[in-house]
N, C-alpha and C positions, 0 to 999 in steps of 0.2 A: 522100154524096148525101143530099139531101132526100127525103121520102117520096114526093112528087108526080115528082122526077126518076126515083126508081126505077119507080115506075108507068107512067111514060110511056118508059123505057128498052125496046130491041128485046128484049134479053135476058129481061126480065120477061115481056112480051108474048109472046114465043115459048114460053116455059115454061108460060104460062096457057094458050096455044092448043094446045100440044102434049098436055097433061092436063086439059083442060077435061071431057071425057067420062069419062075414068078416075076422077079425083080431086075435081072439082067440079061432078059431076051433080046433087047435091043442092041445089045454089044456084040461085037463080031468076035467068033471064035472062043477058045477057051477061057480067055478073060482073067488072066492072072495079072495082076498090077506090077509094073516093073519101076514104079517111082511112086513119090509122094502125092502126087496130083491124079495118077490112075488109081492109087488106094482111096484118096478122098471121094473120087467119083464113083467107087464099087459100094464103099460104106453108106455115101448118101444116098446112092440108089436103092439098097437094101432099105435103110432107113424110111424112104418115102413110101416104097411099093410093099413092103412086105406087112406082116401082122405084127401085134404086140411083143410075141416071141423073137421075131426078129430085131424089132426097136432094142428089146432089151440086151440081147446078144451083141447088137453092134457096141452098145453102150459100154459094155465089159471089154470090148475089144479096144475102144476109144480109150478108156482110162489108162490101157498100156502107153497110149502116145503121149508125146510132149504136151505139156499143156498149151503151148505155142504152134501145135500142129496145125489146126484148123484156119488162125490167123496168117500163118507162113503160106497155107495155100492160097487163101483169098487174096493175099496182096500180089501172088504171082500172076494172077488171070489178067490178062490184057482187056481194056474196055474199049468196045466198039463206040463209035461216032457217028 
């Protein structure tokens, strides 16, 4: 699946809605990701701050993404010195 297909999927929307207050409270507004980096930020926040069920649900969503998705995201980050 493409990033946009994942973002528009019912499963992704359901996870974000279910964990918005618990895991995404620090993010401004409605917080629907618009690109790969924002998608990774949302998925990571839910994995870190959610419960076991959240972790498993994000794992299922990650299976839909390219195997290189997280690597591509990591390589795009700028390192501060």
